[in-house]
C-alpha positions as CSV (number, residue, x, y, z in Angstrom):
1,M,14.0,-58.6,39.9
2,Q,13.9,-61.7,37.7
3,E,14.9,-61.6,34.4
4,S,11.6,-62.9,33.1
5,L,9.9,-60.5,35.0
6,K,11.8,-57.7,33.7
7,N,11.0,-59.0,29.9
8,D,7.3,-59.4,30.8
9,L,7.3,-55.8,32.0
10,L,9.0,-54.1,29.2
11,L,6.6,-56.1,26.7
12,Y,3.6,-54.8,28.8
13,C,5.1,-51.5,28.5
14,L,5.7,-51.5,24.7
15,A,2.1,-52.7,24.0
16,K,0.6,-50.4,26.1
17,K,2.7,-47.6,24.2
18,D,1.2,-49.1,21.1
19,L,-2.4,-49.3,22.2
20,I,-2.2,-45.6,23.4
21,K,-0.7,-44.6,19.9
22,M,-3.6,-46.7,18.1
23,F,-6.4,-45.0,20.0
24,Q,-5.4,-41.5,19.8
25,I,-6.8,-39.6,16.5
26,K,-4.8,-36.7,15.4
27,E,-6.5,-36.1,12.1
28,G,-8.6,-38.2,10.5
29,P,-11.4,-37.9,7.7
30,A,-14.0,-36.9,10.1
31,Q,-11.8,-33.8,11.5
32,M,-11.2,-32.6,7.8
33,G,-14.8,-31.7,6.8
34,K,-15.9,-34.7,5.5
35,G,-18.8,-35.4,7.5
36,S,-19.7,-36.6,10.8
37,G,-17.7,-39.6,12.2
38,S,-17.5,-42.3,15.3
39,I,-14.9,-44.6,16.5
40,A,-16.1,-47.5,18.3
41,P,-14.3,-50.7,19.7
42,M,-16.1,-53.7,18.4
43,A,-15.9,-57.6,19.5
44,Y,-17.0,-60.2,17.0
45,C,-17.6,-64.0,17.8
46,I,-16.9,-66.8,15.0
47,F,-19.5,-69.8,15.7
48,L,-18.7,-72.8,13.5
49,Y,-20.7,-75.8,13.2
50,R,-20.5,-78.9,10.8
51,G,-18.7,-76.7,8.1
52,R,-20.7,-73.5,8.4
53,I,-20.5,-70.4,10.1
54,L,-23.1,-68.3,11.9
55,L,-23.5,-64.8,10.2
56,I,-25.6,-61.8,10.3
57,K,-26.7,-60.1,7.3
58,D,-26.0,-56.3,8.0
59,E,-26.4,-54.0,4.7
60,E,-25.2,-51.1,7.1
61,L,-21.6,-52.1,6.7
62,S,-21.4,-52.2,3.0
63,N,-23.6,-49.1,1.7
64,G,-26.8,-51.2,1.4
65,K,-25.2,-54.1,-0.3
66,P,-25.4,-57.4,1.2
67,C,-22.8,-58.3,3.7
68,Y,-22.5,-60.6,6.4
69,R,-20.5,-60.6,9.8
70,P,-20.0,-62.6,12.8
71,I,-22.4,-62.0,15.6
72,G,-20.9,-59.4,18.4
73,G,-21.3,-55.4,18.8
74,K,-19.7,-52.5,20.7
75,L,-17.8,-52.7,23.7
76,A,-19.6,-50.7,26.6
77,F,-17.3,-48.2,28.4
78,G,-15.0,-50.2,30.7
79,E,-16.0,-53.5,29.5
80,Y,-13.3,-56.0,28.2
81,S,-13.8,-57.5,24.7
82,W,-14.7,-61.0,26.1
83,E,-17.1,-59.7,28.1
84,A,-18.9,-57.8,25.6
85,I,-19.0,-61.2,23.4
86,R,-20.7,-62.8,26.2
87,R,-23.4,-60.2,26.8
88,E,-23.7,-59.5,22.9
89,V,-24.5,-63.0,22.4
90,K,-26.7,-63.4,25.6
91,S,-28.7,-60.5,24.7
92,L,-29.1,-61.4,21.0
93,I,-29.7,-65.1,20.8
94,G,-30.2,-65.8,24.7
95,E,-27.2,-68.3,24.5
96,D,-24.1,-68.5,26.7
97,V,-20.9,-68.8,24.9
98,K,-18.7,-71.8,25.6
99,N,-14.8,-72.2,25.0
100,L,-14.4,-68.8,24.0
101,E,-11.0,-67.9,22.6
102,F,-9.1,-64.8,21.1
103,V,-8.4,-65.0,17.6
104,A,-7.4,-61.8,16.2
105,G,-6.8,-58.1,17.2
106,P,-7.3,-55.4,17.8
107,S,-7.3,-54.6,13.9
108,E,-9.1,-51.2,12.2
109,V,-11.6,-50.7,9.8
110,V,-12.6,-47.3,8.4
111,T,-15.7,-47.2,6.2
112,E,-17.8,-44.2,4.8
113,L,-21.5,-44.6,4.6
114,N,-23.8,-41.6,3.6
115,D,-20.9,-38.9,4.4
116,N,-20.4,-40.6,7.6
117,I,-17.1,-42.0,8.8
118,R,-17.2,-45.1,10.9
119,H,-14.2,-46.1,12.5
120,E,-14.1,-49.5,14.3
121,I,-11.5,-51.5,16.4
122,I,-12.0,-54.9,16.3
123,F,-11.2,-57.8,18.4
124,L,-12.1,-61.2,16.9
125,F,-13.1,-64.3,18.7
126,K,-14.2,-68.1,18.3
127,G,-16.6,-69.9,20.4
128,E,-19.3,-72.3,20.7
129,L,-22.8,-71.9,21.6
130,D,-24.4,-73.8,24.6
131,S,-27.0,-75.2,22.1
132,K,-26.4,-75.9,18.4
133,G,-29.9,-75.2,17.3
134,T,-30.5,-72.6,14.6
135,E,-34.2,-72.0,14.9
136,K,-33.9,-70.2,18.4
137,V,-30.9,-68.3,16.7
138,S,-32.5,-67.1,13.8
139,D,-35.8,-66.0,15.5
140,A,-34.2,-63.8,18.2
141,L,-32.3,-62.0,15.8
142,I,-34.9,-61.7,13.3
143,N,-37.1,-59.9,15.9
144,Q,-34.1,-57.3,16.1
145,N,-34.1,-56.6,12.4
146,L,-31.0,-58.7,11.9
147,Y,-30.8,-61.5,9.3
148,P,-28.7,-64.5,10.9
149,I,-28.0,-67.4,8.8
150,W,-25.6,-70.4,8.7
151,R,-23.5,-70.4,6.2
152,S,-21.5,-73.1,4.4
153,L,-17.7,-72.0,4.3
154,K,-17.5,-73.5,0.8
155,E,-20.4,-71.9,-0.6
156,L,-18.9,-68.7,0.9
157,K,-15.9,-69.1,-1.2
158,K,-17.6,-70.0,-4.3
159,E,-19.8,-67.0,-4.1
160,K,-17.4,-64.5,-2.9
161,V,-19.8,-62.6,-1.0
162,H,-19.0,-59.3,1.0
163,L,-17.8,-60.4,4.3
164,Y,-16.8,-58.2,7.4
165,P,-14.1,-57.7,8.6
166,E,-12.8,-58.4,5.0
167,D,-10.0,-60.9,6.2
168,L,-12.8,-63.0,7.8
169,M,-12.6,-66.1,5.2
170,D,-8.6,-66.0,5.5
171,I,-9.0,-66.4,9.1
172,V,-11.4,-69.3,9.3
173,S,-9.8,-71.1,6.4
174,S,-6.2,-71.0,8.1
175,P,-4.9,-74.2,9.3
176,N,-4.6,-72.8,12.7
177,F,-8.2,-71.8,13.3
């Protein structure tokens, strides 16, 4: 066996072991009598255009307070995260994604809302929409009781609004993004 292939196989086995550990929940708040809970793998996609980011206003993520997140959603069983992005974007706004690129993850976020624990494993991507038009995006999402908005990155930094995931601004502000 070639040395590089051995190294690749070793790295694969170590990564697989880490993923197995990450997805095994032995004891958490939901099991300790704090209410019901759920765990969900999620995929979100960052769309930037002319210094603005496309976000969805989602008050469910922050106990009824304004919170903004990228477009995305829950992975279906057996679905890869990149497939979920393409499916979610197509179903939410009727657009295809171009230049889809993995950015970060998996990361974990655990929140509590009304005695319900929400545990998400997040995969974050960036991409481009086929058409840059904002009207079509807004109408499609509003029909599903979601509130999309193209927000200036400069405004978001000044206003210090609640973003989800919490490190979203750091990610889009990094020199490598």
